[in-house]
Every structure is written in structure tokens, then in C-alpha cells.
C-alpha positions in Angstrom: 95.2 38.9 89.0 96.7 40.6 92.0 95.0 40.7 95.3 93.1 43.9 96.1 95.1 44.2 99.3 98.5 43.8 97.5 99.4 47.4 98.4 100.1 46.2 102.0 103.9 45.4 102.0 103.8 41.9 103.5 100.7 40.9 101.5 102.2 42.3 98.4 105.4 40.3 98.9 103.3 37.1 99.6 101.2 37.8 96.5 104.3 38.1 94.3 105.8 35.0 95.8 102.8 32.8 95.3 102.1 34.1 91.7 105.7 33.1 90.7 105.3 29.5 92.0 104.8 26.6 89.7 101.3 25.0 89.9 102.8 21.7 91.2 104.7 23.6 93.9 101.6 25.5 94.9 99.6 22.3 95.2 102.3 20.7 97.4 102.7 23.8 99.6 98.9 24.0 100.2 98.6 20.3 101.0 101.6 20.5 103.4 100.1 23.5 105.1 96.9 21.5 105.6 98.9 18.7 107.2 100.8 21.2 109.5 97.5 22.8 110.6 96.1 19.3 111.2 99.1 18.4 113.4 98.8 21.7 115.4 95.1 21.0 115.8 95.9 17.6 117.2 98.5 19.1 119.6 96.0 21.7 120.9 93.3 19.1 121.6 89.6 19.2 120.9 88.9 22.2 123.1 90.7 24.8 120.9 89.3 25.3 117.4 91.6 26.1 114.5 88.9 26.0 111.9 89.7 29.5 110.5 93.3 28.4 109.8 92.1 25.6 107.5 90.7 28.4 105.3 94.1 29.7 104.3 95.3 26.8 102.1 91.9 26.3 100.6 91.5 30.0 99.8 95.0 30.2 98.3 94.2 27.3 96.0 90.9 28.8 95.0 92.5 32.2 94.2 95.7 31.3 92.5 95.1 27.8 91.0 93.2 27.9 87.7 91.5 24.6 88.0 88.9 23.3 90.6 91.4 21.2 92.6 90.6 23.5 95.5 87.3 21.6 95.9 89.4 18.4 96.4 91.3 20.2 99.1 88.0 21.2 100.6 87.0 17.5 100.8 90.4 16.4 102.2 90.3 19.1 104.8 87.5 17.6 107.0 89.2 14.2 106.8 92.4 15.8 108.2 90.4 17.7 110.7 88.5 14.6 111.8 91.7 12.5 112.2 93.3 15.3 114.2 90.3 15.4 116.6 90.1 11.6 116.9 93.8 11.4 117.8 93.3 14.2 120.2 90.6 12.2 122.1 87.3 13.3 120.5 84.7 10.9 121.8 81.9 11.9 119.4 79.9 9.0 117.8 80.2 8.0 114.2 77.0 9.9 113.3 78.3 13.1 114.7 81.7 12.7 113.0 79.9 12.1 109.6 77.6 15.0 110.2 80.5 17.4 111.1 82.6 16.2 108.2 79.7 16.7 105.7 79.0 20.2 107.0 82.6 21.2 106.8 83.0 19.8 103.3 79.9 21.8 102.1 81.2 24.9 103.9 84.7 24.8 102.5 83.5 23.8 99.0 81.2 26.8 99.1 84.0 29.0 100.1 86.0 27.8 97.1 83.2 28.5 94.7 82.6 32.0 96.1 86.3 32.8 95.9 86.4 31.6 92.3 83.3 33.7 91.4 84.7 36.7 93.2 88.0 36.5 91.3 86.2 36.1 88.0 84.0 39.2 88.8 87.0 41.2 89.7 88.8 40.2 86.5 85.8 41.2 84.4 85.6 44.5 86.2 89.3 45.1 85.8 89.0 44.3 82.1 86.0 46.5 81.5 87.7 49.4 83.3 90.7 49.1 81.0 88.9 48.8 77.7 87.3 51.3 75.4 83.6 50.5 75.3 83.2 51.2 71.6 86.3 49.6 70.0 87.4 47.1 72.6 90.9 48.5 72.5 92.7 49.6 75.6 91.5 53.0 77.0 93.7 55.9 78.0 94.0 54.8 81.6 95.2 51.3 80.7 97.6 52.6 77.9 99.1 55.1 80.3 99.8 52.3 82.9 101.4 50.1 80.2 103.4 53.0 78.8 104.8 53.9 82.2 105.7 50.3 82.9 107.4 49.8 79.5 109.2 53.2 79.8 110.6 52.2 83.2 111.7 48.9 81.8 113.5 50.6 78.9 115.2 53.0 81.2 116.6 50.1 83.2 117.5 47.8 80.3 118.6 50.5 77.7 116.3 49.0 75.1 114.3 51.1 72.6 110.6 51.9 72.6 108.4 53.1 69.8 105.4 55.3 70.5 103.0 56.4 67.8 100.1 58.9 68.0 97.5 58.4 65.3 94.7 60.8 64.4 92.0 60.2 61.8 91.7 63.1 59.3 88.3 64.3 58.2 86.5 62.4 60.9 84.2 65.3 61.6 83.3 65.5 58.0 82.3 61.7 58.0 80.1 62.3 61.1 78.4 65.3 59.5 77.8 63.6 56.2 77.1 60.0 57.1 75.9 60.3 60.7 77.4 59.3 64.1 76.4 55.7 63.8 78.6 55.4 60.7 81.3 57.3 62.5 81.2 54.8 65.4 81.4 52.0 62.8 84.4 53.7 61.2 86.2 53.9 64.6 85.5 50.2 65.2 86.8 49.2 61.8 90.0 51.4 62.1 90.6 50.0 65.6 90.4 46.5 64.3 92.7 47.4 61.4 95.3 48.9 63.8 95.1 45.8 66.1 95.6 43.4 63.2 98.6 45.3 61.8 100.6 44.9 65.1 102.4 42.2 67.0 101.0 40.5 70.1 103.6 42.3 72.2 102.5 45.7 70.9 99.7 47.8 72.6 97.1 49.9 70.8 94.6 52.1 72.5 91.9 54.6 71.7 92.7 57.7 73.7 89.4 59.4 72.9 87.5 60.6 69.9 89.4 59.8 66.7 92.8 59.6 68.4 94.7 56.3 68.9 98.1 55.5 70.4 100.4 52.6 69.7 103.3 51.2 71.8 105.9 49.2 70.0 108.7 47.7 72.3 112.1 47.3 70.7 111.2 49.5 67.7 113.9 51.0 65.4 113.6 54.0 63.1 113.4 51.7 60.1 110.8 49.5 61.8 108.8 52.6 62.8 108.8 53.8 59.2 107.6 50.4 58.0 104.8 50.4 60.5 103.7 54.0 59.9 103.8 53.6 56.1 101.7 50.4 56.4 99.1 52.0 58.7 98.7 55.2 56.6 98.3 53.0 53.5 95.8 50.6 55.2 93.6 53.4 56.5 93.5 55.0 53.1 92.6 51.8 51.4 89.9 50.9 54.0 88.4 54.4 53.5 88.3 53.9 49.8 86.5 50.6 50.1 83.9 52.0 52.5 83.4 55.3 50.8 84.8 57.3 53.8 86.9 60.5 53.5 89.3 59.3 56.3 93.1 59.3 56.2 95.6 59.0 59.0 98.2 61.4 60.4 100.8 59.7 62.5 103.5 61.0 64.8 106.1 58.3 65.7 108.8 58.7 68.3 111.5 56.1 68.7 112.9 56.3 72.3 116.5 55.2 72.8 118.9 55.5 75.8 116.3 57.1 78.0 117.7 59.2 80.9 116.2 59.8 84.3 115.1 63.3 83.3 112.8 61.8 80.6 109.2 60.7 81.3 106.5 58.7 79.6 104.3 61.8 79.6 107.1 63.6 77.7 107.2 60.8 75.1 103.4 60.9 74.5 103.6 64.7 74.2 106.4 64.4 71.6 104.4 62.0 69.4 101.3 64.2 69.8 103.3 67.2 68.6 104.7 65.3 65.6 101.2 64.2 64.7 100.1 67.9 64.6 103.0 68.8 62.4 101.8 66.2 59.9 98.4 67.8 60.0 99.8 71.2 59.4 101.9 69.9 56.5 98.8 68.6 54.7 97.7 65.4 56.6 97.7 61.9 55.3 101.2 61.0 56.3 103.7 60.5 59.2 106.7 61.8 60.9 109.3 59.9 62.8 111.7 61.2 65.4 114.5 59.4 67.2 114.8 60.6 70.8 117.1 61.8 72.2 119.6 61.8 69.3 117.6 63.7 66.7 117.0 67.4 66.8 114.1 68.9 64.8 112.7 66.7 62.1 112.0 68.1 58.7 109.4 66.8 56.3 110.2 65.5 52.8 107.4 64.4 50.5 107.9 61.4 48.3 105.3 59.4 46.4 104.4 56.0 47.7 102.2 53.7 45.6 100.4 51.0 47.6 99.4 47.9 45.8 96.2 48.5 43.9 95.7 52.0 45.4 96.2 55.6 44.5 99.4 57.6 44.9 99.7 58.8 48.5 102.0 61.3 50.1 104.5 59.9 52.7 106.0 62.2 55.4 109.6 61.1 56.0 112.1 62.5 58.4 115.4 64.1 57.6 117.6 64.9 60.6 118.9 68.5 60.4 
């Protein structure tokens, strides 16, 4: 997780630098920093206190290192501090040295624990702010961030990107007939179905109500057709098992060779418009558009027979 102050240029650069380090390199760098601070502490003598600088390597280990080795550094720190003071001429007795070392160990260990707890709380808050409370999928905000990031990556690399807009047909009828509790249950079941049908690198989100969005990096038109056909069939079969009237209308855009004039908002709008065309054509199907090569897609209906299920209508694309 990035530091909250990572918007400051120098701290943002430092954050990126540390996060890309190997754990062994991070451990070595923090220990080396402790030794350097201890040496400077020895040079400045016992009159000048450098205690705040000892916090940096310990805090860095606590924030970036997954384990609890930071506590070991918190224990080593008073030893280095004590040796530096002794070499600098500190005349304190053994009891004072032990007392100071114990207090510093407790203090820096407590700092480690607090930083670990703060990081965990921030990560939980970040996760909750990016998840839909009902389905556990990404919410609109999180999906928009991922879409923009993937869109920029595809513009730079020239790779393709698939974007699907999914709307559940007859959802209002389900709510009116079976109640909102059953409607919420249906949304949760469909969300789980969508999630299970996709790869780990794909992203699926609930945009609101009965609308979902799917991001498929590296998608082709053929792959988009396979995914859309599978999703339409799966939603239909799930509804038949549960006694729901639900079907799915899907608009799928395959983005290729994106130019600077294109935008992620435009892509989402394109897939949304395709989804509404499916609804106007009778629902329970999908349309696929390759952008920017294709012009206006036309709909051709062909029968598709899922295993063990009824005959469905599939919306295919013919480029005019």
C-alpha cells in the first residue's frame, strides 16, 4: 500500500523506490542506515540527541516489510545507540544504561506495532472504499480507476482491451414479485457467477443496481464472443434453477490500437450503448464491437443450445 503522502514528489519517488526493492535489500539498507546513524551519533557526542533519526529505518521496516522483523531492529537499535554513547564518553552507570536501553526498546517496539496496525487499518479502509457492500465486487470508483490505468497501458503498448457492460433483464419484476431480499440474493449470486467465469487478471464490478462491468485485458473479438455467450447462458441457467425471471443483456467492446483522442469514459459509454441496443432488440443476448475498426454493428439472431438448457437467442455482430 502506498503512503498517504505519496502525492509529494520526493516522497512519491522514495515510496516507489522502496516498494520495488527486494526484501533482503530492504533489510540490509535499514540495518546499514542504523549503523550510519549510530556512527553519526558517536561523532556528535552525548550532548546532541539523534533519537528521532533512529525512527526512520525502524518505521520503514514496519511499513514496507511484511513480517515482524522490525521488532528485531527495535531491539538492536538501543544496543547501537548505547554503544555509540559509550564510545562518545557517556559516563552513566550500568543501571542507567540498562534502564535507558529497556525504555528505548519498549518505545521503538511500540512504534513498530502502531505502524503495523495503522497500515492494516488503512488497507482495510482502502479495501472497503473500493468494494460494493452487497456483492463484494469492485464498486464504480475502483473499476473506473482500474479502467483508466489499463486504458493508458494499452495506449502505450498497443495491446487490446475488452470492456463489457452487463445488465440484468427483468430485475424489477423479480423485486416486485419475490421481494427486495430475494433481489439482493440474486445480485449476490450473479456477482459470484460473473467472478467465477473470469480469469484472475480480469476485473468485474457492480456499477449500481443491476448493472455490472467487466474488464478483460488482451481480449479479442473471438474471445469476447466466447465470454459473452458463456455469461448469457450461465445467467439464464442460474435463473432457471432459482426460479427467477432474469436474463442478461451484454454490450462488449474490444478496444484495439487506441489513439490519444480516445478515452476510458468513451469506451464505457460505447459498451453501455451496445447493451441498450441488445435490450431494444429483445434482451437476453449480446453485441460485440471492435473499436476503432468496426463501424455500426448489426444484430443477427442465431439459436444457441446450452448443455441441458433451453434454446436461447444469441446476438452476434456483423460489420457493415
